[in-house]
Structure formats: C-alpha cells, structure tokens
N, C-alpha and C positions, 0 to 999 in steps of 0.2 A: 366235293365232286364225287359223283356215284362211281363206284368200282364194278369191276367185271372179274368173273372168275373164269380161268382157263382150266380145262380139264384134259388129261391125256390118259388113255388106257394103255398099260403095258403088259406084255406078257413075254417072259423069258424062259422058255422051254420048262415050264413048272409053274412056280407061284406067280400069281398075277396080282397087281395092285393098281389103284388109281393115284395119281400125284396131281396136285394142283399149285397154282401160284396165284396168290391174291393177298391183297391187304384189306379186302372187303369185309365189312360187318354185315350180318344177316339183313338188317333193315336198310342197308345201302346197296345190296347186290341188285344189278339190273338184269342179269342174264347170265347164260352158261354157254361157253362156246367149246365144243367137244371136237378134239381131233378124230376124224374118220378112222376107224380101225381098218387095217388091211394086212394080208399075209398071204404068202404062197403056201404055206404048211397048215394042213387041216387042224392039227393039234392046236396051233396058235388061234386059228379062226373059232374053234370051240370055246376058247377062253375069252378072247376079245369081244366078240358080239354080245354074249350075255353081260359082260361088263358094260357095253354101250347101253344095253337095255336097262341096267340097274341105274346108270347115270341119268337116262331120261325119265325113268320112274321117279327117281329122287327129285328131279326138276319139277315134274308134274304135280308131285305131293306137295312141294314146297311153293308151288304157284309161280315158279320162275320161267321165263321164256328161254328157250334153248335153241341151239343150232349146232350143225356139224360143219367142219372145214377140212378139206383135203390137206395132207401134209404139204404137198407141192405149193399151194397158196400161202401156207405158213412160211415156207422157205423163201419164197419171192418176197413176201412182205418183210421178212426180217433181214434178207441179205441182198435181195435184188435178183436172185437166180437160184439155180440148184445148189444146195448147200449140204454139207456133211454136219454131223452133230457138233464137232468142235467150232464150226463156223456159226452155228446157231447160238452156242454158247458165248462166243466172242461178241457177237452182235448183241446178245442181252447184256453182257457186261458193259459194252459201249453204251447202251440206252439207259440201264438202270443202275451201273456202277456196282453191281453184286456178281459174285461168282455163283453161278447156278449149276446144278448137275444137268445131265442131258435131258431127262424128263422134265425136270423143272423149267428149262429153258424152253422146251416145246410147249408146255402149259402155259408159261408166261407169254409167249407169242400168240397162243390161241387167244387169250384174253386181249392182248394189244390189237390183235387183228379185228377183233369184234369192236373194240372201242375206236379204233382209228378209221374203220370203215363204217362207222355208225349202224351197225348191224341191228341194234335193237331200238333205233330212233331216239337215242338219248345224246344230246349235244354235250361233249366232255371237254371241248378245247376252248 
C-alpha cells in the first residue's frame, strides 16, 4: 500500500522545526500534505512561512505532489469537531494504537487526511 507523509511546521518562540509522521519509504511516497501555518504573532510568521517554502521546495525537488490543509480540517477529520491538542493525540492513539506527541499527532492526521480524502488520486483502501 502506498504511504503518505504528513508534515507540520512548528515554531515555539524561538527554534523552529519540521516534524513528520510516516512509515513511507522514498519509493512508495505518494505525496506530502502540509498543515497550513498560521499565527497572530509576526515573529512566528517570520519563522513558519519560510519553513512552508522549504517544505514545498523539498517536494518540488523530489518530484512529489504536495498540498496544504488548514488545521480546522485536520481537527474535524480526526475528531469530528474543534479539538484541542490532547484530543488530537487521543484520536491518533485510537486509530493507530501509538502514543504520539502533539506535533506528531498533527502530522499523522495530515497524512491520514490526504489518504482518506484521496487527495492525490491514489486508492489506498
């Protein structure tokens, strides 16, 4: 079965990093679903949007299709409504049977959203 890679950009008042969740191998990755960055603080915006650009550039260089998804869609997909971080983690544990960190859960749900909604036109069920 082809796999999908979920990617979440995070910035916590300083260092920024990408976290991802996938069991994909490079030859089986079908696409990358990236959580859309947002922030009310300009300092975070300065960190998050360049990271989005870096993620898209990496996808382009690797020849992988990519899409962005708003966090509210991920929350609805994971829990059926507006969810807090612990709710997203609990839904991930229920679906995959693994304890995931906050960012790992969001990234996993980005990948699941893309697969479950056939975002890249690949039948996976």
